[in-house]
C-alpha positions as CSV (number, residue, x, y, z in Angstrom):
1,M,20.8,-5.1,41.2
2,R,20.3,-5.4,45.0
3,A,18.8,-8.7,46.3
4,K,15.3,-8.4,47.6
5,T,14.0,-10.0,50.8
6,I,11.2,-12.5,50.5
7,I,8.2,-11.9,52.8
8,G,4.9,-13.7,53.2
9,W,1.3,-12.7,52.4
10,R,0.8,-11.6,56.0
11,E,3.4,-10.2,58.4
12,C,3.6,-8.5,61.8
13,V,4.8,-4.9,61.4
14,G,5.7,-2.2,63.9
15,L,4.8,1.4,63.7
16,P,7.4,2.8,66.1
17,G,6.6,6.5,65.3
18,L,3.0,5.9,66.4
19,G,3.8,3.8,69.5
20,V,2.4,0.6,67.9
21,G,4.9,-2.2,68.5
22,A,3.2,-4.9,66.3
23,V,0.1,-5.3,64.2
24,K,-0.8,-8.0,61.8
25,A,-0.8,-6.7,58.3
26,K,-2.0,-8.2,55.0
27,I,0.6,-7.7,52.3
28,D,-1.4,-6.6,49.3
29,T,0.3,-6.1,46.0
30,G,-3.1,-5.3,44.4
31,A,-3.5,-2.2,46.6
32,R,-1.5,0.8,45.6
33,T,-1.5,2.5,49.1
34,S,-1.2,1.2,52.6
35,A,-4.0,1.5,55.2
36,L,-4.3,1.4,58.9
37,H,-7.4,0.8,61.1
38,A,-8.1,4.0,62.9
39,F,-11.0,5.7,64.6
40,D,-11.7,9.0,66.5
41,V,-9.7,10.7,63.7
42,R,-9.3,14.4,64.4
43,R,-7.2,17.1,62.7
44,F,-5.5,19.8,64.8
45,K,-2.7,22.3,64.6
46,K,0.7,22.0,66.2
47,G,2.3,25.3,65.7
48,D,1.8,26.1,62.0
49,E,1.6,22.5,61.0
50,A,-1.5,20.3,60.4
51,W,-1.5,17.1,62.4
52,V,-3.9,14.2,63.0
53,R,-4.8,12.5,66.3
54,F,-6.4,9.0,66.1
55,T,-6.9,5.8,68.0
56,V,-5.7,2.3,67.0
57,H,-6.8,-1.1,68.2
58,P,-3.7,-3.1,67.0
59,I,-5.2,-6.5,67.8
60,K,-8.0,-7.9,65.6
61,R,-11.3,-8.3,67.5
62,K,-9.9,-6.8,70.7
63,R,-10.7,-3.4,72.1
64,R,-7.5,-3.4,74.3
65,P,-4.8,-2.2,74.0
66,Q,-6.0,1.1,72.6
67,V,-3.2,3.3,71.3
68,V,-3.7,7.1,70.8
69,C,-1.4,8.2,68.0
70,E,-0.4,11.6,66.5
71,A,1.1,12.2,63.1
72,K,1.7,15.0,60.6
73,F,-1.2,15.4,58.2
74,V,-0.2,14.8,54.6
75,D,-3.4,14.9,52.4
76,I,-7.0,13.9,51.9
77,R,-7.6,11.7,48.9
78,N,-10.2,9.5,47.3
79,V,-9.4,5.8,47.6
80,T,-11.2,3.1,45.8
81,S,-11.5,-0.2,47.8
82,S,-11.3,-3.7,46.4
83,N,-15.2,-3.8,46.3
84,G,-15.3,-0.6,44.2
85,A,-16.5,1.8,46.9
86,R,-14.8,5.2,47.0
87,E,-13.9,6.8,50.3
88,R,-12.2,10.1,51.2
89,R,-9.3,9.3,53.5
90,I,-6.7,11.2,55.5
91,F,-3.1,10.3,54.7
92,I,-0.1,10.4,57.1
93,T,3.5,9.4,56.8
94,T,5.3,7.3,59.4
95,Q,8.0,4.7,59.9
96,V,7.2,1.0,59.4
97,Q,9.3,-1.8,60.8
98,L,9.2,-5.2,59.1
99,G,11.7,-7.5,60.8
100,P,15.1,-5.7,60.7
101,Y,13.9,-3.2,58.0
102,K,12.7,0.3,58.9
103,F,11.5,2.7,56.2
104,P,9.0,5.6,55.8
105,I,5.6,4.9,54.3
106,E,2.4,6.8,53.5
107,L,-0.7,5.4,55.3
108,S,-4.4,6.1,54.8
109,L,-6.5,6.1,58.0
110,T,-9.8,4.2,57.7
111,N,-12.2,1.9,59.6
112,R,-11.0,-1.7,59.0
113,D,-13.2,-3.2,61.8
114,E,-14.9,-5.5,59.3
115,M,-11.7,-6.5,57.6
116,G,-9.5,-9.5,58.4
117,Y,-6.4,-7.4,59.2
118,R,-5.9,-4.1,61.0
119,M,-3.4,-3.0,58.4
120,L,-2.8,-3.4,54.7
121,L,0.7,-2.9,53.3
122,G,0.4,-1.9,49.7
123,R,2.7,-2.0,46.7
124,Q,4.1,1.6,47.1
125,A,5.6,0.5,50.5
126,L,6.9,-2.8,49.0
127,K,8.4,-1.7,45.7
128,R,12.2,-2.1,45.3
129,R,12.4,-3.7,48.8
130,F,10.6,-7.0,48.9
131,I,9.3,-10.0,47.0
132,V,6.0,-11.5,48.2
133,D,5.7,-15.3,48.5
134,S,2.0,-16.1,48.8
135,G,2.8,-19.5,50.3
136,I,4.4,-18.2,53.5
137,S,3.5,-16.0,56.5
138,Y,5.2,-14.2,59.3
139,T,8.7,-14.6,58.0
140,F,10.0,-12.4,60.9
141,G,7.8,-14.0,63.6
142,K,4.4,-13.4,65.0
143,K,4.4,-10.6,67.6
144,E,0.9,-9.2,67.5
145,G,-0.1,-7.1,70.4
146,Q,3.3,-5.8,71.5
147,V,3.0,-2.1,72.1
148,S,6.1,0.0,72.4
């Protein structure tokens, strides 16, 4: 069995494929999927492929920087939030970077303006990789706002 890395209940993660250098994420083992705060979400075609263009504010309670992102469209699915509300969300795949670790994840795009964190990292992204210690935070440092 491979040793797993211990991470905290909140971490700064990068989304290099989207041009987002660092965003504070809540690590949520209760959530199956991961979610990213996004707005102005629009589907479009690139050749024969379906893509999505959207905008991200990576820093909580700040309108700047504003990062325009593009990613391949994966699916539209119903997601039930922690308060029981169902919402249809667009899903994409992209690379996430957590400290020295880089791996692909599936992300739903949603409005998280009223939430405490711009991103939620769910258990699908965490499984077989990390153990979450609810008593610690930012094990790889706090780099919010860096945009690559």
